[in-house]
N, C-alpha and C positions, 0 to 999 in steps of 0.2 A: 395803329400798327406802324412800325417803322420799316423803311425800305432796307433790304439787305442787298447790297450791290458791291461789286468788286471792280477794280481796274488793273490793267497790266499793259506792258508795252508789247505790241505785236512783234513776234520773233523775226518776221520777214521785213517789215517796213519801219519798225522802231516807233510807230505812232501809238498813242494811248487808245485802248478799247475799253468799253464799260459794259458790264452785264453780270451774268451768273458765272461763278467759278466752277470749272469742272476739273477733277483730278483723276487721271487714269493711272492705275498701278499695274505694272506688268512684272512677272517673275523673270529674273535674269538667270541664265545658265551660268553656274559657277563651279569652279574646281575645288575650292575650299570653303569652309564655313566662315572664315574671317572676312571674306569678300561680301560686298553689299548684295543682298538677295533680291532687291526690287529696284526697278526704275520707275520714275514718276514723270508724267507728262501733264503740264498745266495749260488749260485753255480757258478762254472767255467765250461764253455763248451770248449772243445779243440778237435783237430783231433789227434788220436793216430797213432802209427807207421804203423798200418794196413790201414790207411786212413779212419777210421770210427770215427764218432762224439761220444764223451764221455762227460758225465756230472757228476761232483762230487760236493757234498756239501762242502762248505768251512767255516772256522771260521770267523765270521764277523769282528773281530778286526784285522785280518791279511790282509784284502783286501787292495790292493794299485794299482793305475793306473800307467802305464808306462809313465814316463816323457820324456824320450829320451835315447840316447846312448852316453856315454862319452868315454874318452880314456881308461877307465877301465871296460867298459861293460854297460849293461842296468841299468838304475836308475829308481826305482819305488817309488811312494809315500809311506811314512812310513819307508823306508829303513834306517838302521843305517849306516852312512857314516863318513869318515874322510876327511876333507878339507885340502889338503896339502898346500894350499896358506895361509889360515887363521890359520893353525896348531891347529885345534879344531874339535871335533866331532859335527855332525849335522844330522838333519833329514828333508827330504823334506815333506812339508805339503801344502795342498790347502787352500788358503785364500779366503773365500766366499765374503768378502767385496771388496777386490781388484780384485777378479776373476783371480787369478794367483797362480802358485806354488811359494813357498818361502822356503828358508833354515832356519831352527830354530836351533841355536847353543846352546851348553850346558850352555853357559853364558847368555842365554835368549835373545840374540841378534838375530834379524831376518832380512833377506833381500830377495828381489825378485831374482829368479834364472835367471841369464843372460847367464851363460855357465855351462856346465857339466864337463868341464876339471878340473882335479885335485881332483875330488870327488872319493874316494876309498871306495868300500863296505867293511864293517868290520863285517857283520853278517856271521855266519857259514853257509855254503851251498850255498853261493851266487856265 
């Protein structure tokens, strides 16, 4: 069985947090039907070093699902990577049509992820 884990940047501190993704949907009071009817709040729930559950709100654009572990560590959706075999930067993204993760390269080439070997995280703090 594989681990299902998410990461996101803490809204208050800007630091990465890792754990379960929680999405809270609240109905918004609106004047017209054209307006957005719901607000969403995204949080990551994790177990701290004292063994207690903690929940922190995260920035929506930073949320990424764990894809797996390669030779250089854990790889998450949206992470900036360097592919040492293709010798190019890339980012893993989820393809809704194909229902799989793929690597999108800076040259706009994309391919289905077959292996995580050779993918080196280039983001600071990874």
